[in-house]
C-alpha beads as a LAMMPS data file, in Angstrom:
LAMMPS data file: protein, C-alpha beads

80 atoms
79 bonds

1 atom types
1 bond types

-500.0 500.0 xlo xhi
-500.0 500.0 ylo yhi
-500.0 500.0 zlo zhi

Masses

1 110.0

Atoms # bond

1 1 1 -334.092 -20.246 467.509
2 1 1 -335.804 -18.078 464.871
3 1 1 -334.971 -14.453 465.232
4 1 1 -336.881 -12.991 462.226
5 1 1 -339.188 -14.076 459.655
6 1 1 -340.751 -12.282 456.591
7 1 1 -343.528 -12.961 453.941
8 1 1 -342.786 -12.283 450.374
9 1 1 -345.315 -9.916 448.915
10 1 1 -346.633 -10.335 445.093
11 1 1 -344.314 -7.454 444.186
12 1 1 -341.315 -9.424 445.224
13 1 1 -340.711 -7.286 448.502
14 1 1 -340.329 -9.005 451.886
15 1 1 -342.202 -7.617 454.877
16 1 1 -342.615 -8.719 458.447
17 1 1 -345.124 -11.207 459.365
18 1 1 -348.441 -9.647 460.527
19 1 1 -349.575 -11.358 463.724
20 1 1 -353.338 -10.502 462.844
21 1 1 -353.121 -11.966 459.264
22 1 1 -353.992 -15.436 458.036
23 1 1 -351.280 -17.147 455.935
24 1 1 -351.286 -20.304 453.838
25 1 1 -348.474 -22.733 454.896
26 1 1 -347.092 -25.889 453.378
27 1 1 -345.473 -28.350 455.570
28 1 1 -344.985 -31.992 456.156
29 1 1 -347.267 -34.397 457.854
30 1 1 -345.138 -34.558 461.098
31 1 1 -345.382 -30.900 461.868
32 1 1 -349.098 -30.817 460.629
33 1 1 -349.998 -33.254 463.180
34 1 1 -348.487 -31.322 465.965
35 1 1 -345.015 -32.831 466.034
36 1 1 -342.105 -31.016 467.801
37 1 1 -344.538 -29.017 469.770
38 1 1 -346.303 -27.235 466.989
39 1 1 -349.747 -27.941 468.381
40 1 1 -351.125 -24.756 466.610
41 1 1 -350.592 -26.539 463.268
42 1 1 -352.696 -29.512 464.661
43 1 1 -355.329 -27.652 466.766
44 1 1 -355.858 -24.323 465.032
45 1 1 -355.342 -25.056 461.239
46 1 1 -358.235 -23.470 459.159
47 1 1 -359.302 -25.876 456.294
48 1 1 -356.189 -28.221 456.528
49 1 1 -355.537 -30.091 453.469
50 1 1 -353.615 -33.209 454.176
51 1 1 -352.412 -35.013 451.161
52 1 1 -349.621 -37.174 450.089
53 1 1 -347.303 -39.685 451.569
54 1 1 -345.831 -39.392 455.059
55 1 1 -342.679 -37.666 455.425
56 1 1 -340.652 -40.806 456.505
57 1 1 -341.726 -42.632 453.366
58 1 1 -340.930 -39.814 451.119
59 1 1 -337.456 -39.341 452.659
60 1 1 -336.671 -43.166 452.713
61 1 1 -337.668 -43.407 449.058
62 1 1 -335.531 -40.276 448.246
63 1 1 -332.357 -41.943 449.929
64 1 1 -333.000 -45.179 448.281
65 1 1 -333.079 -43.565 444.850
66 1 1 -330.292 -41.143 445.350
67 1 1 -327.679 -43.133 447.464
68 1 1 -324.903 -42.391 448.051
69 1 1 -326.014 -38.981 449.181
70 1 1 -323.677 -35.944 448.675
71 1 1 -324.542 -33.569 451.590
72 1 1 -323.423 -29.980 451.712
73 1 1 -324.373 -26.783 453.317
74 1 1 -325.650 -23.883 451.015
75 1 1 -325.133 -20.987 453.423
76 1 1 -328.786 -20.057 454.184
77 1 1 -328.689 -20.779 457.945
78 1 1 -326.406 -18.847 460.119
79 1 1 -325.730 -18.598 463.785
80 1 1 -324.905 -15.577 465.892

Bonds

1 1 1 2
2 1 2 3
3 1 3 4
4 1 4 5
5 1 5 6
6 1 6 7
7 1 7 8
8 1 8 9
9 1 9 10
10 1 10 11
11 1 11 12
12 1 12 13
13 1 13 14
14 1 14 15
15 1 15 16
16 1 16 17
17 1 17 18
18 1 18 19
19 1 19 20
20 1 20 21
21 1 21 22
22 1 22 23
23 1 23 24
24 1 24 25
25 1 25 26
26 1 26 27
27 1 27 28
28 1 28 29
29 1 29 30
30 1 30 31
31 1 31 32
32 1 32 33
33 1 33 34
34 1 34 35
35 1 35 36
36 1 36 37
37 1 37 38
38 1 38 39
39 1 39 40
40 1 40 41
41 1 41 42
42 1 42 43
43 1 43 44
44 1 44 45
45 1 45 46
46 1 46 47
47 1 47 48
48 1 48 49
49 1 49 50
50 1 50 51
51 1 51 52
52 1 52 53
53 1 53 54
54 1 54 55
55 1 55 56
56 1 56 57
57 1 57 58
58 1 58 59
59 1 59 60
60 1 60 61
61 1 61 62
62 1 62 63
63 1 63 64
64 1 64 65
65 1 65 66
66 1 66 67
67 1 67 68
68 1 68 69
69 1 69 70
70 1 70 71
71 1 71 72
72 1 72 73
73 1 73 74
74 1 74 75
75 1 75 76
76 1 76 77
77 1 77 78
78 1 78 79
79 1 79 80
């Protein structure tokens, strides 16, 4: 569960997301098409720009080109 999210300003400071603002978001085709319940990404996008290969193809190509993978955590995600 996400407990907070902030947006980086041009001056480098982070501020809370404004529920009345419009933001540009980059995501993968799965989420963009409403996957995992993100229907707003599918139904309410303003000027969506869908470009590139599907996520499953990109991930498969990466794994094929970088095997064996070395997976490690970088500490950005924490739980309470």
